[in-house]
C-alpha positions, 0 to 999 in steps of 0.5 A: 634899117638893114632889114627894111632896105633888104626887104625893099630890094627883094620885093622890087626885084621880085615884082619886076621879074614877075612883070617881065615874065608875064608876057611869056605866061600870056603867050604860053596860055594862048598857045595852050588854048589850042594845044595844051588844055592841061596847061603843062607849058604854063606850069613849067614856066611857073616852076622856072619863075619860082626857081629863079626867084628862089635863087636870085636873092642872096638873103637865103639858101634853099636846099631841097632833099629827097627829090628822087622819091618823086615819080613825075609820072605819078600824081600825088596829094602833096601835104607840106607844113606851112611857115610862110608865104615863101613856102609856095615860091621855094616849093618850086625847087622840087621841079614837080608839076602840080597845082596849088589849092589857094585862098580865093583872095590870092586869085584877085591879085593882079598878074599873080592871080592871072598866072594862077588861073592860067595854070589852073590852080584851084581856088577855095573860099573858106567857110563856103561849103559850095566852094569846098565841094567845087575845090574837091571836084577840081582836085579830083580832075587834076589828079585824074589828069596826072597832075599833083595837088598841093594842100597845106593840111594845117590850113594856115601858117605856123607862128612858132614853126611847130607843125599844127593839127591837120585838117582832113580835106587833103586826106579825104581827097587821097581816100576818094581818089586812091592816090598816094600822099606825099608829105614834105617838110619845109623849115626856116621860111618862118624865120625869114618872113613870118606870118603877117609880116612883109619885112624880111628878117634873118638870113636863113638856110631853108631846108625842104625835105621830101618824105617817103610817099604813102600809097593807098595800100599803106593807109591802114584806114579809110577814115580821113581824120585818122589818116590825117593824124597818122601823117601829122605824127610822121611829119612831126617826128621827121621834123624833130629828127631833121632839126637834130641832125649833126650839122643842121644849120639855121 
């Protein structure tokens, strides 16, 4: 019962905050039509909203490590592991300008989907080859505009917290654009809000850790599948090491 009460509070307070913030998003978007075609102001406001949503709840604590490894003048192909829908909200704790590749269904959600379009997040319809081609083109444009792109290489949320097999799309993009890959670990969100769930469960310390960026000269291969396997191995090992660190709290 306490989890249900807690969940109602989190959902209601979060939705209320987003609704109250939407007029600001709309105003910034209208201004951007004339002065900000890259939607930098909307992007910054999206980050601010994500940080506030992350910090306003007493039911989790989020620690972000390794932000100093991110050069905000450098666009990256960012590849985080995926445990929960909370990953997207908590990711704003990195304070980095970026665009998510997201399922096209999310863009149809009122208010949230409208904001995503305002920031120029990138839609993808799974199983549609034309959509995949368009998604890649938009990712290339974003990177050339100096704005990082985030793709979950697992393609779906993990049921166990273990990092699954990586798909090749993000790595094809990195090879094609000659941009660095930025691996990011997220741990703990799946215990709070698991896949297919809407009830917040355990109070949890969530850890986000930025790993060392991998620049094109370090790829060692032009094969996206081989590159995906290499980065996956790095992230699996780093996750195991993080979870075994003294004082690591769940």
